[in-house]
N, C-alpha and C positions, 0 to 999 in steps of 0.2 A: 504494500500500500504506500502510495506517495501522496503527500499533501503540502499545501502552501499556507495553511493556517493551523496553529496549534490547538486542535480540538480533540479532547479526550474521548468524546463519543465516537469519533472515527477510529481511534486506535484500539479501543477495548476489544472488539471481536477478533482483531488480528493478534493482539497480545494473548488473548485467551487460547488461541490455536497455535501459539508459538511462531507466528510469522513475523518477518521484519516490518518495521514501521519507519518509513523514510520521511523526513521533513526537510523543507528548504526555506531558509530565511536569508534576508539580505541585511548586511551591516554597512552603513555608510560612514566612512572614516575620513575625517579631515580635521586639522587643528582648528579651523574656522568652522564652528558648528553650523552657522548659517549656510556656508558653502556645502557642507555635507547634506543639509536638508534640501537645498536647491537641486543637488545632484540626485538625491533619492526621489524627489518629485519628478524630475526629468525622465529618469529611467524606470521607475516602479510605480508611477501614479495609477496604472491600471490595476494594481493589486487591491486598491481600496474598495472597488466595486464587488469583489468576490467572484468566485468561479461561475456562478449561475449567469451573471452578466457577461463575463469574459467568454464563456463558451458560445454565446449567442452572437457575438460580434464577428462578422465575416471577413473584415479586412482592416488595414491600418487606419483608413479614413474614419471608420466607425469607432475604433479605439480612441482616436484623437477627439472625436465629437463627444464620446461618452465620458472622457476624462478632462475635458476643458475646464471645468469648474473645480477640479480637485486642487486643494491648497497644500502648501508645504506642511502646514500643521496637521492636515489629514493624514498625509503619508508618514509623518514623524510619529504618529500614534502606532504605526505598524512596523516601522523600520527604525532601529536604533541608530542615532546620528551623533557624530562627534568623536571624541577620543577617550571618553570616560569608560575604563574597563569594567567598572561595576554595572553600568547601564548595559553594556554589550553582554556581559555575563548573565544579567537578569533576562535579557531577550532570549538567550540560548536556554536558560533554565526553564522558561515557559514551555518550551518544546519538550524538554525532559520530563517536566511535571505532567504534561499531557500524554505521556506514554510513548513518545517517539524514541526509538533506540538507535537510530542512525540519522545524523543531521548534516546536510550540506549547507555550507555557508557561502553565500554570494557576496564577495567583497566589492564594494563600490568606493570610489574616491581615490585617496592617496594610498596606493597599494603597498608602498614601502612602509608607511606608518601602520597599515593594517597588519602586515606580517610581523612588525615589531611588537604590536599589541598582542597578536596571536602567540608568538613565541615566549614573550616575557610575562604576560599576564593571564591570558585566557586559557591557553593550552595547559599550563601547570595547574590551574584551578580545576579544569575539567578532568585532568588525569587523576586528581586527588579524590574524585567522586567514586562511588562503588562501580565495579566493572560494567554492569548492564547499562549504565548511563553514559558510557564513554565513547561510543562509536561516532566520531566526528570527522568530517571532510572539509577541506578548505581549498 
């Protein structure tokens, strides 16, 4: 099972049958948090509408129209922005709490800074969690 929103109701049947639960989240990293939010909106504003809307949009023109009114604040509710490792860890933790056992992280923004945060802050914290909660990709 693969999902783009951390929903425990989705994972439960798969967890009960021992099947993997893949989640995908984006983290937008930039020293300038406003820039991180702008980039998150530019690249991931479609995520605010949810899968039901996304699956009905036939082409890019429709995606543009459907997301024209999405604000940076709307996207920032779903995508962790900035360089605060606690904020990014909490975003990942939501997925673990929802029962996802494999998480793919989409890095946006300053990729050098993302990997610095990943190696120095996020990865060590995630590796200290119990084994079932540690399947991470970046």
